[in-house]
Structures are given as structure tokens and as C-alpha cells.
N, C-alpha and C positions, 0 to 999 in steps of 0.2 A: 424903083431901085431895090435891089435885093439886100436884106439886112445881113451884115457880116457878124458871125458869132465869134466871141473871143476864143483863143486856142484851147483853154481848159474845158470848153463845152463841146468839143468835137466828140462825136460818137465813134467808138472803136468797133469795127465790124467783128462779129463773133460767128464761129461756125454754127451751122444749123443744129439746134438741140442743146447748145451750151447752157442756155438759160434754165432748161429743165434739169440738167444733170448736176448743177451746183448744189442745191439743197439736198439732193439724194446722196452726194458724196459726203457732206457734213454729217448726215444722219448715220451713214455707214461707219464713219470714223468714230463717232460717239459710241456706237454700239460695240465696236472693237475695244474701245477704252474701258467700257463697263465690264466686258467679259474678262479683260486682263486683270482689272482690279478685283473682281470677284474671285478669280482663280488664285491670286496671291493671298487674299484674305482667307480663303478656304484652306490653303496649304499651311499658313501660320496657325490657324485654329486646330488643324489636325496634329501639328507638331506639338502643340501645347496640351494635348490630351483630349481633343474634341471640344474644348471650350474656347470662346473668343478671348483673345489676348487683351488684358486690361492694363493700362498704364496710368500711373498717377505721378504728378510732379514730385511728390515727396514719398514715394513708395519705399518701404523698408528694405534694408539690405537682405538679399536672398542667399541662401546656402543650400546645397543639394540635399543635406541630411535633415533639414528642417521641414516639417509638413507645411503645406500651403493651403490651409482651409479658407483663408481670406486675407485681404491686404489690410494691414494696420498702419495708420498714419500716426507716427510718434508725436506726442504733444497735443493731440487733437481732443483728448478727453476733457470734459468740464471739470472745474474745481469740485472737490468733494463737498457734500452738504456740511453746514456748520454744526458744531457739537450741540447736543440737546441741552438746553439751559437747566433743566431739572436735575441733571447729573453733575452740575458744576461744583457742588460741594462734596461729591463722593470721593473717597480716598481708595486707591487700588493698591493692593500688595501683590507684587509679582517681580521677583528679582530678575534683573537683566544681567547676565554674565557676559563679560567682554574678553574674547580671546584674540590673539594675534598669530604668532607662529605655532604650528604643531610640528615640532622637530626637535632633534638634538642640536643644540647651538653649535655651529661649526667654528665659531671664532670666540674662544674663551675671553679674550681681551675686550670684546664688545659687551660691556656691562648691561646697557639697555637691552640689546638683543638677547642676552642671557636671561634677564628678568622676564621678558615677554615670550620666552620660548617654553611651551609646555611639551614635554616629550610625548610621542605617540602612545607609549605604555601608560603614562599617567593620565593622558586624555581618555584612553579607553577605560581606565579604572573610574574616572569621574563620571563618564557617561553610563557605565554599568551601575554605579551608585544611584544615579537618577532613575534608571529603569527599575532597579530592584526596590526602590522606595516609592514607586508609583507616581513619580513626577511626570507631567506631560508638558512638552515643549511647544510653545506657541511662537509665531512670528511677531515681529514688531507691528505689522499691519493688523494682525488679529488683536494684539493688546490695544492698539489705537482704536479699533472699532469698539472694543469694550468701554474704553474711557469716553469716547465720543458719543456712542449711541446705545450703550448698554447691552451689547451682545454678550453671550455667556462665555465664561472662562472656566477651565478645569479647576477643580478644588485645590489641587497641588500644582501650581502654575510656575513655570520658569521660561525665560526667553534666552536663547543662545545666540550671541552675535560674534561675527568674525570680521575684523577690520583689515582693510588694505588689499584684499584679494590675492594673497600669496598663494603660490602654486601648492605648497604643502597643505593648505586648507582643502584643496581638492583631492590630493593624493592620500592624505592621512586622516583629515577630519571627516570628510564626506562619507567614506565607507563605514566609519565608526558610527556616525549618526544613523545611517541606513540600517546598520546591524541591530541597533537598539530601538529603532522606530521613532527617532527624534527628528525634529525639524530645526533649522537654524536660519538666521538672516546674515547674508554675506554682503558686506559693504564694499563696492568695487570702485577703485580709482580708474575712471575710464581711460585716461591717458597712459596708464601703466599696463593695461591689458595687452597680451601678446608680447610683452617684454620679458627678458630673462628673470626668473624667480617669481613671476606673477602668472596667474591663470590666463589661458587663452580664451578668446571669445567662444570657441567651441566648448571648452570646459565649463565656462560660465553658463552657457545654454543647457548643458547636460545637468548641472546642479539645479537649475531652474526647473527642468523637466522631471527631475527626481523629487520635487516637492519642496525644495528650499526656496526661501525668499531672496530675491536679488535687490539690494538697496544701493544707494548712491553715496559716494565718498569724494565728490568733486572730480575735476579733470586732472589736476596736478598735485593735490595734497598740499596746498599752500595755507598759511595762516590767513584766514579770511578777514581778520580784524586789521590787517595791514594793507588791504587792496582798495582800489577805487571802487565806487558803486558799480560801474560797468563791469569791472573784472569780477566782483562778487557775483553779479547776476549770471555771468557766463559760467563760472565755476559751479554755481548752485543749480541753475535752470538748464543750461545747455548740456551739462553732463547727464542730466535726467533724460533728455531727448536722445542722446547718443546711446545710452544703455537700453532705452525702450526700443530703439531701432534694432538692436541686436537680439533682444529676447522676444520681441514681437508683441508686447503688451505693456500696459502702464506699470510703473513702479512708484511706490508710495512712501518709502522710508529713506531717511537721510541721516548721515553721521558727520559731525564736524571734525575736520582734520585737527589732530592734537587737542580736540575738545574745546577749541577757542571760538568764541562768537561775541558779538555785541548786538545792539538793538537793530542796526541796519541789516545785519546778517539774519537775525530772527525774522525781520519783516520780509526779506526776500524768500526765506524758506516758506513762510506762510502764503506768499503769492504764487509759489511755483507748483502748487497742487499736491504737496506731501501731506499724508495723514499725520505723521509724527517725525520727530528728529531726536536722535540720542546724543547725549553729551558724555563726558567722562567724569562728571560730578558724581561722587559716591552717594548711593542711596538705593532703597528697594521699594519706596512708596511713590505713587504717581497720581496725578489729577489732571483735569482739563487745563489748568493753568500751566502745568509743566509739559504739555504735549510737545512743544518744540525744543525741550531740553531734558528729555527723560533721563533719570538717573541710572547709572550702571555700577556694577562691581567688577573691577579688573581682576582677572585670574592670572596669577604669576607662576613662575616655575617652582616657587616655594609652597604653593597651595597643594592641598591634598583633598580627598573626599571628605575628610573630617572638618577641615576649615571651610570647605564649600557648604557643608551641612549647616554651619553657623550662619553663613550668608543667607541660606534658604529659609532660615527660621527667625531672622532678626529684622524687625521693622525699624528703619532709620531713614533720615532725609526729610526735608520739609518741602513737599510739593506745592504748598500754598504760600510760601514765602516769596520774596523778590527773586527774580532770575539772577543767578550768578553770572556776571558779565565776562569775567576772565578766569581761566583755570590754568593749572600747571601744564606747560607745553611738552610734557614727556609722554611719548607714545600717542596712541589714538589712531 
């Protein structure tokens, strides 16, 4: 009796040579696919200037006027080394001057705005005074390097800081600084950039490329002592990453909005990779203990080169005492 095969085992008759052409067709299809992929890759590489296109999940924002030497991943740098313990007892004298508006106050009834507004002519006179008296301006990061690791500072040292990132700091302060060969640190509120009355990201990058230091002044300029721990971390750490994405390199200086901080805020600043943070507490002396609340001198519209000369030659403030926890919420 002949064994009957189930239906699924029936052989389907094929034309002669079909068994041989199957593998050949697959190989030809793969070869065509490889050629197409190679052609597409080559065209993209040529469009990018002859170099292979690199893509990273967190690549920084690109702009046509910014050079592209390499891809920088914001927030990827390690924490800075700890301060050298043998320098812990050293006191550093370097006045940090704090500016806000460089303008003629447009609203006379705005008393706070009036006090914080230094006219362009007065600012020019103050910067000329610094140059004529052989002062050299350092950035906050340079001052922090000296306090932390003992790097050299000029004999006549001053640091110039500009809070909030107002547009007149770019249009009035920056050209004056460049005219007199001075450097400054500009503390940017990342959420205000590109808004009316504030610097654009393009202007911020230009200031950075002109030799100024770009620092962080949070995202929204809120009182950090009133926020939740999560909100504090976002304002302190995330703003750093955003600014780093725009300038294309790490930033190391921080300024407290309205000069207000508490122990939680100080801890978050220390964990975020900053070299130093500036307060609005008055003083001209610094130490490793005060690295996260460096003292400053607020320059008002009533100041002149003569009053500034007094700040530049007077040692005050206690950088070895307990950290002031709360300060006056005016300005900053």
C-alpha cells in the first residue's frame, strides 16, 4: 500500500533552474542596497564639508555664525577639583563691583531702577579711572582659581560683574570694557534671553567670544529660599546646562537672584559644578569659606570714580565668619 502524505508536505514543482537563481537574486538585492546606502552616506558627508556627519543625543544647539570645531555636550564636564587645603586660611583682597543697568533711567518714578542705573558717561569715566590707575579686571572664575588653587592675580585686582543680562550691558558696557582692555562677568537669566530689554543669545555668544565671562543667574530670577528642593535644583543646575548649550563650553560662576540663599541653596550650588558664587553681601575680602557667597560692592547711580576709589582701597567684610543666610531682597 502506498503511504499518503499530508497536504502540507506536497512538493510544488518549480521551473528548471529556479533553485539556482534564488540565492543569486538575494545577493544582487543586498549589493544594490549596499550601493544605495554608500551613495547616500557619501552625499551627506560631502554636504557637511567632506567630513562624516556626527550626531549625539544631546548635541548643543547649532548656529550658522558659530565655529564648529567639535561637539560639546553640556553638563558632561566633571566637578572641579576641591580647593587646596593649605590655602584655607588665606585671605584674598579683590573688590568685586556689581553693576545692573548701564543707561539713563527712562522712568524717573522707578526709584529702584534709578538707583541701579549708571549712565554710559559715568560708566565710561569709571572704567577710564580703572585703566588710568593700572587696575586689571579679572573674571569671577579667575578669582575663584586663585582662592582655590593659588593661581596668580594682578597686583591691583578688581572684578566687574553685571547682573540680569540687560541689553544695555551689551550695547553700552561691552564696548567700553573693550575700549579700556577690561574683562567682566555677565550673569545671565537664561529664561529672559531673547526677551525685550534683555540680551539675545547671539549677543551673549558675542560677549563670550570677546573675552567676557558668562555666568549663571538661574532660569526665572526667583527667590531661591522660597522654592522646593526640586525647583531649586532646576533653577541652579538646569540653567547652567542651558547656557552651556548656547556658548558651547562649561560655565563656572553663579549669582543668587536678589542675593538670597540658604543652606539648601548653597549645597545645590556646590553640587552643580560651579567654581564660585557671588552674593550681594558687602565686602572686598574673600576666602575658601566664602567661595559660594563671595562679597561684592554694589555700584549705584550716585557713585563716582572717587567713591569707587574708596571701595578699591578698603578692606572690609568677614570671609571667615558664618555665612549670612538672608540678605536684603533689593536688586541683584
